[in-house]
GUMAR-657380 format. One line per field, with one value per residue: chain; x negated, y negated, z of N, C-alpha, C in turn; residue number from 0. Coordinates in Angstrom, 3 decimals, always signed. Each point is the difference from the previous one (the first is absolute). Example, Ala and Ser with C-alpha at 12.3 -4.5 7.8 and 13.67 -1.06 7.14 Angstrom:
BEGIN
ch	c(A; A)
n.east	c(-13.190; +0.350)
n.north	c(+5.690; -1.050)
n.up	c(+7.800; -0.720)
ca.east	c(+0.890; -0.820)
ca.north	c(-1.190; -1.190)
ca.up	c(+0.000; +0.060)
c.east	c(-0.900; +0.770)
c.north	c(-1.200; -1.090)
c.up	c(+0.000; +0.730)
i	c(0; 1)
This chain:
BEGIN
ch	c(A; A; A; A; A; A; A; A; A; A; A; A; A; A; A; A; A; A; A; A; A; A; A; A; A; A; A; A; A; A; A; A; A; A; A; A; A; A; A; A; A; A; A; A; A; A; A; A; A; A; A; A; A; A; A; A; A; A; A; A; A; A; A; A; A; A; A; A; A; A; A; A; A; A; A; A; A; A; A; A; A; A; A; A; A; A; A; A; A; A; A; A; A; A; A; A; A; A; A; A; A; A; A; A; A; A; A; A; A; A; A; A; A; A; A; A; A; A; A; A; A; A; A; A; A; A; A; A; A; A; A; A; A; A; A; A; A; A; A; A; A; A; A; A; A; A)
n.east	c(+56.517; -1.226; -0.120; -1.550; -0.293; -0.937; +1.742; -0.494; +0.455; +0.355; -0.082; +0.382; -1.012; +1.502; +0.524; +0.507; +0.392; -0.530; +0.815; +0.535; +0.558; -0.771; +0.634; +0.804; -0.681; +0.329; -0.368; -0.060; +0.771; -0.944; +1.286; -0.916; +0.487; -0.660; +1.005; +0.070; -1.001; +0.370; +0.074; +0.276; +0.489; -0.903; +0.934; -1.311; +1.191; -1.580; +0.263; -0.366; +0.229; -1.300; -0.494; -1.095; -0.539; -0.690; -0.594; -0.352; -0.794; -0.046; -1.293; -0.365; -1.219; +0.357; -0.720; +1.305; -0.208; -0.631; +1.173; -0.095; +0.363; -1.116; -0.553; +0.085; -0.450; -0.872; +0.342; +0.190; -0.958; -1.011; +0.228; +0.322; -1.002; -0.935; +0.014; -0.288; -1.024; -0.530; +0.105; -0.109; -0.471; -0.258; -0.396; +1.010; +0.486; -1.516; +0.630; -0.077; -1.473; +0.279; -1.340; -1.163; -1.461; +0.119; -0.368; +0.535; +0.340; -0.946; +1.157; +0.587; +0.683; +0.542; -0.588; +0.750; -1.931; +0.094; +0.506; -0.640; +0.859; -0.511; +1.338; +0.426; +0.169; +0.793; +0.170; +0.925; +1.113; +0.482; +0.193; -1.502; +0.009; +0.083; -1.124; +0.121; +0.574; -1.373; +0.182; -0.236; -1.528; -0.314; +0.657; +1.015; +0.121; +1.012; +1.316; -0.165; +1.190; -0.266)
n.north	c(+25.968; +1.828; -1.377; -0.547; +0.214; +0.621; +0.764; +0.661; +0.615; +0.803; +0.542; +1.281; +0.083; +0.233; -1.000; -0.536; -0.753; +0.389; -0.790; +0.465; -1.063; +0.875; -0.826; +0.999; +0.384; +1.341; -0.525; +1.391; -0.149; -0.175; -0.629; -0.295; +0.530; -0.711; -0.772; +0.704; +0.001; -0.564; +0.998; -1.567; +0.979; +0.336; -0.850; -0.101; -1.414; +0.174; -1.390; -0.576; +0.893; +0.240; +0.371; +0.933; -0.436; +0.997; -0.874; +1.106; -0.511; +0.602; +1.013; -0.599; +0.796; -0.109; +0.242; -0.040; -1.799; -0.409; -0.360; -1.055; -1.264; -0.399; +1.089; +0.307; -1.208; +0.079; +0.809; -0.472; -1.082; +0.913; +0.863; -1.315; -0.341; +1.096; -0.331; -1.285; +0.300; +0.815; -0.884; -1.000; +1.084; +0.600; -0.743; -0.260; +0.977; +0.696; -1.526; +0.395; -0.418; +0.115; -0.298; +1.177; +0.151; +1.043; +0.014; +1.049; +1.154; +1.103; +0.686; +0.095; +0.348; -1.215; +0.341; -0.602; -0.122; +0.707; -1.296; -1.205; -0.721; -0.913; -0.417; +0.098; -0.316; +0.210; -1.264; +0.768; -0.126; +0.565; -1.036; +0.162; +0.449; +1.217; -0.182; +0.825; +1.043; +0.318; -1.277; -0.017; -0.860; -1.107; -1.040; +0.362; +0.642; -0.419; +0.358; -0.885; +0.482; +0.301)
n.up	c(+11.749; +0.157; +0.042; -0.381; +1.074; -0.107; -0.117; +0.459; -0.921; +0.846; -1.182; +0.259; -1.051; -0.789; -0.817; -1.605; -0.009; -0.933; +0.420; -0.838; +0.224; +0.978; +0.627; +0.513; +1.447; -0.063; +1.341; +0.490; +0.627; +1.026; +1.103; +0.932; +0.174; +0.466; -0.394; -1.230; +0.538; -1.241; -1.202; -0.550; -1.294; -1.068; -0.757; -0.769; -0.459; -0.945; +0.025; -1.557; -0.214; +0.283; -1.280; +0.372; -0.812; +0.265; -0.950; -0.622; +0.161; -1.068; +0.353; -1.342; -0.153; +0.936; +1.205; +0.666; +0.587; -1.476; -0.228; -0.790; +0.546; -0.932; -0.742; +1.367; +0.291; -0.936; +0.315; +1.349; -0.088; -0.850; +0.597; +0.707; -0.596; +0.330; +1.593; -0.087; -1.041; +0.605; +0.781; -0.911; -0.469; +0.856; +0.779; -1.166; +0.455; +0.347; +0.832; +1.394; +0.448; +0.763; +0.219; +1.104; +0.133; +0.376; +1.418; -0.730; +1.223; -1.161; -0.158; -1.899; -0.973; -0.333; -1.318; +0.589; +0.212; +0.686; +0.842; +0.257; -0.833; -1.213; +0.844; -1.303; +1.451; -0.623; -0.290; -0.112; -0.165; +0.543; -0.071; -0.680; -1.076; +0.483; -0.013; -1.090; +0.287; +0.160; -0.316; -1.387; -0.157; -0.909; +1.078; +0.417; +1.056; +0.973; +0.194; +0.868; +0.582; -1.146)
ca.east	c(-1.618; -0.845; -1.562; -0.460; -0.033; -0.574; +0.490; -0.544; +0.297; -0.806; +0.421; -0.585; +0.679; -0.289; -0.111; -0.104; +0.554; +0.297; +0.910; -0.735; -0.567; -1.212; +0.256; +0.382; -0.033; +0.530; -0.783; +1.087; -0.553; +1.012; -0.532; +0.959; +1.265; +0.218; +1.466; +0.538; -1.116; -0.101; -0.861; +0.964; -0.303; -0.248; -0.252; -0.042; -0.466; -1.041; -0.303; -1.022; -1.622; -0.699; -0.492; -1.230; -0.798; -1.361; -0.578; -1.740; -0.722; -1.419; -1.222; -1.170; -0.708; -0.607; +0.489; +1.096; -0.650; -1.467; +0.256; -0.028; +1.699; +0.441; +0.451; +1.235; +0.954; +0.351; +0.389; +1.196; +1.028; +0.629; +1.081; +0.898; +0.191; +1.369; +1.150; +0.953; +0.021; +1.240; +1.216; +0.574; +0.440; +0.797; +1.104; +0.568; +0.477; -0.902; -0.366; -1.720; -0.670; -1.408; -0.954; -0.705; -0.762; -0.030; -0.695; +0.606; -0.423; +0.944; -0.760; +1.212; -0.240; -0.565; -1.519; -0.792; -0.641; +0.711; -0.667; +0.586; +0.040; +1.154; +1.146; +0.897; +1.100; +1.297; +1.638; +1.331; +1.188; +0.632; +1.049; -0.549; -0.245; -1.376; -0.682; -0.019; -1.303; -0.872; -0.398; -0.927; -0.312; -1.459; -0.848; +0.263; +0.208; +0.669; +0.898; +0.477; +1.250; +1.330)
ca.north	c(+0.657; -0.595; -0.732; +0.215; -1.431; -1.042; -0.689; +1.500; +1.757; +1.605; +0.496; +1.396; +0.125; +1.335; +0.320; -0.993; -0.185; -1.122; -0.516; -0.414; -1.483; -0.184; -1.187; +0.419; +1.189; +0.281; +1.156; +0.765; +0.410; +0.358; -0.805; -0.034; -0.729; +0.140; -0.109; +1.214; +0.749; +0.847; -0.645; +0.222; -0.506; -1.546; -0.730; -1.467; +0.167; -0.891; -0.519; -0.724; +0.911; -0.491; +1.062; -0.605; +1.465; -0.378; +0.711; +0.027; -0.263; +0.629; -0.210; +0.503; -0.095; +0.044; +0.580; -0.013; +0.091; -0.335; -1.526; -0.900; -0.583; -0.793; +1.090; +0.251; -1.221; -0.008; +1.019; -0.632; -1.196; +0.301; +0.940; -1.027; -0.142; +0.827; -0.134; -1.039; +0.298; +1.371; -0.628; -0.804; +1.067; +0.881; +0.221; -1.407; -0.533; -0.833; -1.131; -0.059; +0.618; -0.249; +0.886; -0.889; +1.455; +0.753; +1.158; +1.423; +0.829; +1.155; +1.727; +1.167; +0.949; -0.120; +0.141; -1.523; +0.420; -0.647; -1.184; -1.397; -0.036; -1.747; +0.793; -1.170; -0.193; -0.318; -0.219; -1.043; +0.016; +1.635; -0.056; +0.438; +1.538; +0.302; +0.420; +1.211; +0.418; -0.041; -1.072; -0.531; -1.085; +0.088; -0.381; +1.057; +1.733; +0.220; -0.909; +0.912; -0.724; -0.183)
ca.up	c(+0.073; +1.095; -0.455; +0.983; +0.425; -1.071; -1.193; -1.181; +0.049; -0.023; -0.952; -0.115; -1.221; -0.428; -1.996; -0.397; -1.394; -0.939; -1.368; -1.640; -0.265; +0.475; +0.610; +1.266; +0.513; +1.227; +0.815; +0.397; +1.405; +1.303; +1.039; +1.227; +0.900; +1.651; +1.234; -0.332; -0.044; -0.929; -0.889; -0.993; -1.451; -0.412; -1.582; -0.001; -1.580; +0.171; -1.263; -0.796; -0.213; -0.842; -0.311; +0.672; -1.037; -0.393; -1.550; +0.301; -1.051; -0.978; +0.059; -0.751; -0.400; +1.535; +0.989; +1.098; +1.364; -0.214; -0.513; +0.912; -0.090; -1.393; -0.638; +0.460; -0.529; -1.089; +0.230; +0.302; -0.761; -1.250; +0.780; +0.072; -1.349; -1.077; +0.635; -0.791; -1.354; +0.270; +0.304; -1.284; -1.239; +0.328; +1.408; +0.282; +0.640; +0.721; -1.053; +0.575; +0.881; +1.467; +0.123; +0.616; +0.322; +1.354; +0.262; +0.940; -0.531; -1.014; +0.500; +0.007; -0.999; -1.218; -0.034; +1.330; +1.449; +0.928; +0.761; -0.529; -1.393; -0.300; -1.067; -0.093; +0.617; -0.999; +0.971; -0.652; +0.250; -0.024; -1.371; -1.086; -0.114; +0.236; -1.441; +0.026; +1.087; -1.179; -0.735; +0.255; -0.670; -0.506; +1.312; +0.900; -0.291; +1.590; +0.840; +1.077; -0.286; -0.513)
c.east	c(-0.468; -0.952; -0.936; -0.232; -1.100; +0.504; -0.391; +1.067; -0.785; +0.603; -0.460; +0.475; -0.219; +0.308; +0.306; +0.942; -0.309; +0.978; -0.059; -0.587; -1.165; +0.000; +0.276; -0.446; +0.562; -0.313; +0.813; -1.200; +0.662; -1.074; +0.195; +0.664; -0.082; +0.601; +0.952; -1.291; -0.151; -0.608; +0.979; +0.005; +0.195; -0.726; -0.719; -0.602; -0.777; +0.532; -1.188; -1.392; -0.788; -0.466; -1.873; -0.607; -2.003; -0.479; -1.600; -0.489; -0.881; -1.021; -0.646; -1.370; -0.507; +0.807; +0.713; -0.482; -1.594; +0.651; -0.204; +0.761; +0.125; +0.515; +1.440; +1.275; +0.423; +0.602; +1.405; +0.973; -0.045; +1.397; +0.936; +0.649; +0.792; +1.019; +1.115; +0.584; +1.335; +1.448; +0.239; +0.222; +0.911; +1.008; +0.229; +1.133; -0.231; -0.675; -1.826; -0.275; -0.798; -1.239; -1.111; -1.026; -0.091; -1.014; +0.635; -0.984; +1.015; -0.888; +0.942; -0.594; -0.693; -1.833; -0.975; +0.004; +0.659; -0.422; +0.785; -0.552; +0.777; +0.746; +0.943; +1.606; +1.139; +1.372; +1.226; +1.649; +0.065; +1.907; +0.021; -0.271; -1.480; -1.251; -0.220; -1.441; -0.903; -0.146; -2.073; -0.446; -1.461; -0.996; +0.322; +0.280; +0.592; +0.801; +0.688; +0.937; +1.004; +0.935)
c.north	c(-0.020; -0.543; +0.500; -1.927; -0.993; -0.282; +1.231; +0.910; +1.142; +0.534; +1.182; -0.107; +1.584; +0.168; -1.556; +0.012; -1.454; -0.515; -0.233; -0.993; -0.025; -1.077; +0.728; +0.819; +0.333; +0.903; +0.505; +0.731; -0.016; -1.364; +0.630; -0.647; -0.097; +0.375; +1.274; +1.234; +0.907; -0.771; +0.337; -0.972; -1.768; -0.228; -1.137; -0.255; -1.207; -0.600; -0.597; +0.571; -0.597; +1.716; -0.104; +1.328; -0.559; +0.895; +0.519; -0.520; +0.473; -0.210; +0.428; -0.020; +0.049; +0.678; -0.532; -0.506; -0.612; -1.408; -1.095; -0.363; -1.077; +1.317; +0.182; -0.800; -0.108; +1.426; -0.143; -0.325; +0.769; +1.056; -0.967; -0.689; +0.897; +0.804; -0.658; +0.377; +1.172; -0.316; -0.714; +1.000; +1.022; -0.204; -2.160; -0.312; -0.717; -0.722; -0.354; +1.216; -0.465; +0.688; -0.379; +0.913; +0.196; +1.385; +1.130; +1.405; +0.655; +1.315; +0.881; +0.712; -0.810; -0.181; -1.664; +0.582; -0.813; -0.502; -1.231; -0.235; -1.345; +0.454; -1.754; -0.052; -0.681; -0.009; -0.583; +0.065; +1.322; -0.296; +0.241; +1.524; +0.499; +0.515; +1.519; +1.048; +0.625; -0.985; -0.291; -0.380; +0.372; -0.221; +0.521; +1.614; +0.167; -1.181; +0.896; -0.803; -0.051; +1.201)
c.up	c(+1.156; -0.267; +1.472; +0.626; -1.281; -1.526; -0.792; +0.408; -0.125; -0.848; -0.839; -1.473; -0.612; -1.371; +0.146; -1.780; -0.824; -1.153; -1.481; +0.238; +0.454; +0.947; +1.152; +0.399; +1.135; +0.775; +1.031; +1.433; +1.561; +0.509; +1.596; +0.938; +1.729; +0.762; -0.746; +0.216; -0.963; -1.518; -1.062; -1.413; +0.075; -1.276; +0.100; -1.400; -0.017; -1.738; -0.131; +0.380; -0.961; -0.725; +0.002; -0.971; +0.300; -1.020; +0.424; -1.512; -0.837; +0.294; -0.912; +0.102; +1.864; +0.829; +0.524; +1.284; -0.431; -0.877; +1.156; +0.342; -0.874; -0.516; +0.452; -0.508; -1.139; -0.685; +0.373; -1.347; -1.185; +0.334; +0.196; -1.921; -0.682; +0.398; -0.167; -1.031; -0.286; +0.854; -0.596; -0.890; +0.547; +1.495; -0.317; +1.075; +1.831; -0.129; +0.422; +0.771; +0.768; -0.104; +0.096; +0.098; +1.558; -0.315; +0.668; -0.094; -0.173; +0.933; -0.105; -1.074; -1.635; +0.535; -0.283; +1.106; +1.468; +0.440; -0.258; -0.993; -0.099; -1.068; -0.039; +0.287; -0.609; +1.212; -1.034; +0.960; +0.271; -1.114; -0.825; +0.039; +0.192; -0.736; -0.308; +0.717; -1.338; -0.531; +0.340; -1.680; +0.028; +0.907; +1.378; -0.424; +0.855; +0.164; +1.591; +0.416; -0.671; -0.546)
i	c(0; 1; 2; 3; 4; 5; 6; 7; 8; 9; 10; 11; 12; 13; 14; 15; 16; 17; 18; 19; 20; 21; 22; 23; 24; 25; 26; 27; 28; 29; 30; 31; 32; 33; 34; 35; 36; 37; 38; 39; 40; 41; 42; 43; 44; 45; 46; 47; 48; 49; 50; 51; 52; 53; 54; 55; 56; 57; 58; 59; 60; 61; 62; 63; 64; 65; 66; 67; 68; 69; 70; 71; 72; 73; 74; 75; 76; 77; 78; 79; 80; 81; 82; 83; 84; 85; 86; 87; 88; 89; 90; 91; 92; 93; 94; 95; 96; 97; 98; 99; 100; 101; 102; 103; 104; 105; 106; 107; 108; 109; 110; 111; 112; 113; 114; 115; 116; 117; 118; 119; 120; 121; 122; 123; 124; 125; 126; 127; 128; 129; 130; 131; 132; 133; 134; 135; 136; 137; 138; 139; 140; 141; 142; 143; 144; 145)
């Protein structure tokens, strides 16, 4: 492999494929080989990835951006509690989640004001199935990354 001096690989990504077990991702691309002065096809196998999801809490009675830190923390705790209940009831094959509150910027098509928002970041091993698209609950209105 034509590794750089620092041990990294300059890889030009073209496509990816996830195996059905969800624990392996194949990256397809090109690497430049200096001695041959040419780009060569390359496949990289990545194992042990984690799924990363972002849950947007529902806000009732107040506008986004006007909540105190304590109110936002309470919303994220409620999302985490409901998510644990959903996991135990509907997704028993997923043994556990790791989660924490984070700030992320949003600027897409959902009816959420553009800008920075607090969300619950959830991670779990990719060997377990992805959560379904469009999943919502009583305490969260959207999931990004499902």
